[in-house]
C-alpha positions as CSV (number, residue, x, y, z in Angstrom):
1,L,1.2,120.9,27.6
2,G,0.7,124.6,27.5
3,E,1.9,124.9,23.8
4,K,0.0,127.2,21.5
5,T,1.3,125.7,18.2
6,C,2.6,122.3,17.0
7,V,3.4,120.1,14.0
8,I,0.6,117.5,13.5
9,V,1.5,114.0,12.4
10,G,-1.0,111.3,11.4
11,H,-1.4,107.9,9.6
12,D,-4.3,106.8,7.5
13,F,-7.5,108.2,9.1
14,G,-5.1,110.1,11.3
15,A,-3.6,111.6,8.2
16,V,-7.1,112.7,7.0
17,L,-7.6,114.3,10.5
18,A,-4.2,116.0,10.3
19,W,-4.8,117.5,6.8
20,N,-8.2,118.8,7.9
21,A,-6.9,120.1,11.2
22,C,-4.6,122.3,9.2
23,L,-7.6,123.8,7.4
24,L,-9.7,124.2,10.5
25,H,-6.9,125.8,12.7
26,P,-4.0,127.1,10.6
27,E,-3.0,129.3,13.5
28,R,-2.4,126.3,15.7
29,F,-0.9,123.7,13.3
30,T,2.3,125.1,11.8
31,A,3.2,122.1,9.6
32,V,1.9,118.6,8.8
33,A,3.3,115.1,8.2
34,A,0.9,112.6,6.7
35,L,1.5,108.9,6.3
36,S,-0.2,106.6,3.7
37,V,-3.2,108.8,2.9
38,P,-2.6,112.0,0.8
39,Y,-4.7,115.1,1.1
40,N,-8.1,114.8,-0.6
41,Q,-9.8,118.1,-1.4
42,R,-13.5,118.2,-0.5
43,A,-15.5,117.2,-3.5
44,A,-18.8,118.6,-4.7
45,E,-20.7,115.3,-3.9
46,P,-20.8,113.3,-0.6
47,P,-18.0,110.7,-0.4
48,M,-20.4,107.8,-0.1
49,T,-22.3,108.8,-3.2
50,V,-19.1,108.9,-5.2
51,L,-17.9,105.6,-3.7
52,K,-21.1,103.7,-4.3
53,R,-21.1,104.9,-7.9
54,A,-17.5,103.7,-8.4
55,V,-17.9,100.4,-6.7
56,G,-21.2,99.3,-8.2
57,N,-21.9,95.6,-7.4
58,R,-18.4,94.9,-6.1
59,F,-17.5,94.5,-2.4
60,F,-15.7,97.5,-0.9
61,Y,-14.9,97.6,2.8
62,I,-15.9,101.2,3.3
63,D,-19.3,100.4,1.9
64,Y,-19.6,97.3,4.0
65,F,-18.7,99.2,7.1
66,Q,-21.6,101.6,6.8
67,A,-24.4,99.5,8.3
68,P,-24.0,99.3,12.1
69,G,-23.8,95.8,13.3
70,P,-22.5,93.3,10.7
71,A,-18.9,94.5,10.5
72,D,-18.7,95.1,14.3
73,A,-19.8,91.5,15.0
74,E,-17.6,90.0,12.4
75,L,-14.4,91.8,13.6
76,D,-15.2,91.4,17.3
77,A,-15.8,87.7,17.1
78,D,-12.0,86.9,17.0
79,I,-10.0,90.0,17.8
80,A,-6.6,88.4,17.3
81,K,-7.5,87.0,13.9
82,S,-9.1,90.3,12.8
83,L,-6.0,92.3,13.7
84,R,-3.5,89.7,12.3
85,A,-5.3,89.5,9.0
86,Q,-5.5,93.3,8.6
87,Y,-1.8,93.9,9.6
88,F,-0.6,91.2,7.2
89,T,-2.9,91.7,4.2
90,F,-2.1,95.4,3.9
91,S,1.7,95.0,4.4
92,A,4.4,94.6,1.8
93,A,4.8,90.9,2.8
94,A,1.4,90.1,1.4
95,E,1.8,91.8,-2.0
96,S,2.1,88.6,-4.1
97,R,-0.7,86.9,-2.3
98,R,-3.0,89.9,-2.7
99,K,-2.6,89.7,-6.4
100,N,-4.0,86.1,-6.4
101,M,-7.1,87.0,-4.3
102,P,-10.4,86.4,-6.2
103,P,-12.7,89.4,-6.9
104,A,-15.1,90.1,-4.1
105,F,-18.8,90.8,-4.6
106,R,-21.3,92.7,-2.4
107,S,-22.3,89.6,-0.5
108,T,-18.7,89.0,0.7
109,K,-17.7,89.6,4.3
110,F,-14.6,91.7,5.2
111,L,-12.5,88.9,6.6
112,D,-13.0,86.9,3.5
113,T,-11.0,89.5,1.5
114,L,-8.1,89.2,3.9
115,I,-5.3,86.7,4.5
116,D,-4.7,85.4,8.0
117,P,-1.0,84.3,8.4
118,G,-1.7,82.6,11.7
119,T,0.9,84.7,13.5
120,P,1.6,88.4,13.9
121,P,3.8,90.0,11.2
122,K,7.6,89.8,11.7
123,W,7.8,93.6,12.0
124,M,5.5,93.6,15.1
125,G,6.6,92.2,18.4
126,D,4.5,89.7,20.3
127,A,4.1,92.2,23.2
128,E,3.0,95.0,20.9
129,F,0.4,92.7,19.2
130,A,-0.9,91.5,22.6
131,S,-1.4,95.2,23.6
132,Y,-3.5,95.9,20.5
133,V,-5.6,92.7,21.1
134,A,-6.2,93.7,24.7
135,D,-7.3,97.2,23.7
136,F,-9.7,96.0,21.1
137,K,-11.1,93.3,23.5
138,R,-11.9,96.1,25.9
139,N,-13.6,98.5,23.5
140,G,-14.4,96.5,20.3
141,F,-14.3,97.8,16.7
142,T,-17.4,100.0,16.8
143,G,-15.5,103.2,17.6
144,P,-13.1,102.9,14.7
145,L,-15.9,101.7,12.4
146,N,-17.9,104.8,13.3
147,W,-15.3,107.0,11.5
148,Y,-16.3,105.3,8.3
149,R,-20.0,105.8,9.1
150,N,-19.4,109.5,9.6
151,L,-17.7,110.3,6.3
152,D,-20.7,112.1,4.8
153,R,-21.3,114.0,8.0
154,N,-17.7,115.2,8.1
155,W,-18.1,116.2,4.4
156,E,-21.1,118.4,5.4
157,L,-19.3,120.0,8.2
158,M,-16.3,121.0,6.0
159,A,-18.5,122.7,3.3
160,K,-16.7,126.0,3.5
161,F,-13.4,124.3,2.7
162,E,-14.4,122.9,-0.7
163,G,-11.4,123.2,-3.0
164,A,-9.2,124.5,-0.2
165,K,-5.4,123.9,-0.3
166,V,-3.3,123.0,2.7
167,M,-0.7,125.8,2.9
168,Q,1.5,124.6,5.7
169,P,4.9,123.0,5.1
170,A,4.1,119.3,4.6
171,L,5.8,115.9,4.5
172,F,4.1,112.9,2.8
173,V,5.2,109.3,3.1
174,I,3.7,106.1,1.5
175,G,4.8,102.6,1.0
176,E,5.5,101.4,-2.5
177,Q,3.5,98.2,-1.8
178,D,0.6,99.9,0.0
179,P,-2.6,98.6,-1.5
180,V,-4.2,101.9,-0.7
181,R,-2.1,103.6,-3.4
182,G,-4.5,102.5,-6.1
183,Q,-7.4,104.1,-4.2
184,V,-5.6,107.4,-3.7
185,A,-3.6,107.6,-7.0
186,R,-5.3,110.8,-8.2
187,N,-4.9,112.6,-4.9
188,L,-1.3,111.5,-4.7
189,E,-0.7,112.8,-8.2
190,R,-2.3,116.2,-7.3
191,L,-0.4,116.7,-4.0
192,P,2.0,119.3,-5.4
193,E,-1.0,121.3,-6.5
194,T,-3.3,120.8,-3.4
195,V,-0.4,121.1,-0.9
196,P,1.8,123.9,-2.5
197,N,4.3,123.8,0.3
198,L,5.0,120.1,0.1
199,R,8.6,119.7,1.2
200,N,9.0,116.0,0.6
201,N,7.0,113.3,-1.0
202,V,8.5,109.9,-0.3
203,S,7.7,106.3,-1.4
204,L,9.3,103.7,0.8
205,A,10.6,100.5,-0.8
206,N,9.6,97.2,0.8
207,C,6.8,98.9,2.7
208,G,3.1,98.4,2.7
209,H,0.4,100.4,4.5
210,W,1.9,100.3,8.0
211,T,4.7,102.8,7.2
212,Q,5.8,103.6,10.7
213,Q,5.8,100.0,11.8
214,E,7.2,98.3,8.7
215,Q,9.9,100.9,8.2
216,P,10.3,102.6,11.6
217,E,13.9,103.8,11.3
218,E,13.3,105.4,7.9
219,V,10.0,107.0,8.9
220,N,11.6,108.4,12.1
221,R,14.6,109.7,10.0
222,L,12.2,111.5,7.6
223,L,10.1,112.9,10.4
224,I,13.1,114.2,12.4
225,E,14.6,115.7,9.2
226,F,11.3,117.4,8.5
227,L,10.8,118.7,12.0
228,K,14.3,120.2,12.1
229,A,13.7,121.9,8.8
230,V,10.3,123.5,9.8
231,S,11.6,124.5,13.2
232,R,14.2,126.7,11.4
233,T,11.6,128.6,9.3
């Protein structure tokens, strides 16, 4: 586009990418808006070492995704079911049913920890869902899963940024019913410290993990308000 600077916006792993892009190229990214996943400062130990110690004998999807093959085959076997179950389980609509799910152990498969409603969520149109199914049928889940398999390598590459703060103006948005909140609670609590120029930290009511899809009007309002504010500074 010929632009030299921009505001970067990302959701989930896209948020992780956005936070770190601000560290890697502060001259290029003038502000950041992150959805669902707060900034996590680089720790002293590799992320998989920390995660395995915390998880112990329990099932945890990031651990399960590490070995190439099993997760890929499980998710690729029925693309529509895999997507339906993920979209529903991590949304606000599934909150009460998530609480009644039995504990999962290391031998569990990923889809056994999810709830398949049989139809796409109400906040996603049939045409939109069909588009996602078509894309994943073409390429499969291996590419996305490889992000999880590269966590330790990314940690190694970011060595000089250990303890670094994101200094750009920032917006953070998370759903009140997002199951990821429990995993990122400490990072969420520390945001004012790790992102000193945090302009707004918003929890959306009646919203799970898929912020921009479950609450599109509110997320767009917050983004436009933030973009207008940072364009004036």
